[in-house]
C-alpha positions in Angstrom: 105.1 121.5 235.2 105.9 118.4 233.2 109.0 116.4 233.9 111.8 117.9 231.8 114.1 114.8 232.0 111.5 112.6 230.4 111.0 114.9 227.4 114.8 115.4 227.1 115.6 111.7 227.2 112.8 111.1 224.6 114.4 113.8 222.3 117.8 112.3 222.8 116.7 108.8 222.0 115.3 110.0 218.7 118.3 112.1 217.8 121.1 109.7 218.7 120.4 107.4 215.7 120.8 110.5 213.4 124.4 110.9 214.7 125.3 107.5 213.3 124.3 108.5 209.7 126.9 111.3 209.4 130.3 110.8 207.8 132.8 109.5 210.4 135.5 111.8 209.0 133.5 115.0 209.7 133.3 116.5 213.1 129.9 118.3 213.4 127.8 118.9 216.5 124.6 118.6 214.5 121.1 119.0 215.9 121.9 117.3 219.2 124.8 119.7 219.8 122.5 122.7 219.1 119.8 121.4 221.5 122.4 120.9 224.3 123.7 124.4 223.6 120.3 125.9 223.6 119.3 124.2 226.9 122.5 125.4 228.5 121.9 128.9 227.3 118.4 128.9 228.7 119.7 127.6 232.0 122.3 130.4 232.2 119.7 133.0 231.3 117.4 131.7 234.0 120.2 131.7 236.6 121.2 135.3 235.7 117.6 136.4 235.9 117.3 134.8 239.4 120.6 136.3 240.5 119.5 139.7 239.4 116.3 139.4 241.3 118.1 138.4 244.5 120.8 141.1 244.2 118.1 143.8 243.9 116.9 142.8 247.4 120.3 143.4 248.9 120.9 146.7 250.7 124.4 148.0 249.7 124.4 151.0 252.0 127.5 151.0 254.1 127.6 152.2 257.7 130.0 155.1 258.5 133.5 154.0 259.7 132.9 154.9 263.3 129.8 152.8 263.6 131.5 149.7 262.2 134.4 149.9 264.7 132.1 150.5 267.7 130.3 147.1 267.3 131.9 144.5 269.6 130.2 141.5 267.8 131.6 142.2 264.4 133.2 139.1 262.8 136.5 140.9 262.1 137.1 141.5 265.8 136.2 137.9 267.0 139.4 136.6 265.6 
């Protein structure tokens, strides 16, 4: 997998001069703002996909109440 930081820094160095050409009285995110937003959206999507994969591995079945109280090594009883 190629180094993402090198390609991102290359894109930023080409886009930063474009930010100096806009009118200083306007506040616009421009292309650089869109790229940053898109990268953040992809990162959140990847994290959610990974979290979903890990949560599917978890067993959510609870033990009956009597079984949980009978265990002497439970963290709740150690105090």
